[in-house]
C-alpha positions, 0 to 999 in steps of 0.5 A: 483187225485192230492188230493190222490197223496198229501195224499200219499206224506204226509204219506211217509214223516210222515213214514220217520220222524218216522224212523229217530226218532226211529233211533235217540232214538236207537243211544242214548240208544246204548251209555248208560252204566249200568255197571259204566265203563269208555266208551272209544268210543261209537257206531255211528248209521250212519257210511255211512254219516260219510264217505261221510263227510270225517270222519273216520268210528267209531267202532260199539261197546263200550269199557270199562276198569275195574277189575273183580274178577272171582269166584272159581268155577269148570266148565266143558270143551267140552272134559268133563274135570273139569276146575277151572275158577279162576285157568285158568284165573290166567295164565299169558297169553292173554285171550279173552272171550265171553258168548254164548249158542249153540242154539242161532240163533241171536248174538252168531253165529256172535260173535263166527264167529269173534273168528273163523275167527280171530284165524290165525290173533291173532296167527300171532300177538302173539301166546300163547293166550286163547279163552274162550266161556262160555255157559249161557245155561248150562242145554242144553249145555252139553260137547258133544254139546259144542264139536259139536259147537267147531267143527262147528267153527273150533276151534283150541287148544287155544279155550276152551268151558265151561259149568257147573251147573246153579249156577256156571255159574250164579256166573261167569255171576254176577262176570263179570256183564253180567246178562241178563233181567228176565230169558230170555237168549235171552236178553243177550248182545254181550260182549267180554272180553279181557285181556293181562296179569294176572295182566292187567285190563279187556277190556269189549267190548259191541257190534259186532267186525269185525275180524280186530277190534278184532285184533286191540284191541288185539294188543293195549292191548298187547302194553299197557301191555308192556308199563306199564312194562317200 
């Protein structure tokens, strides 16, 4: 009986060690970047232990700053109207942008929910911004499906949903360095892009933001843009 109990304890300990090792490797991979941008803060895999040790909880995402040149492609919004992306992004207003697809059942609902719940707080911080959700599955995401998705997320007038041809969407994804592995869109990453003004650099966020973190990043971007004018 004692030998059986000892075997069970050894098995449990080995399993625990394996889980710790997997978690450690995952935390390393989370901090790696492939786009060559400058990382301002990296994900931490154990915020609970940080809080217990009196440390501040760190964001669960990475933040880089860079310049991206949007291609001059014509996309279609959820109302069926043609939109030239480079023209839309040339407007001197804050832009918040994500890449999603409506049939996604994993990361996209979380990303879109953050945009949806953040609308009021962003407006209270500063109105006049534009949210963009660009589909990476244009063959499925027709304007009608985007309109239904917008309604589901209670999108306000400042939130635009875009689709287009596979080639044009591909150009946009390459321009913003969000291409996913192979041809499987399920490998796409939870990227959120933020820009304060037309002449401001883009803030690229890789990971999941809470509403308060999204608003904080928005406020910081506006503050930095205003400071650069002085």
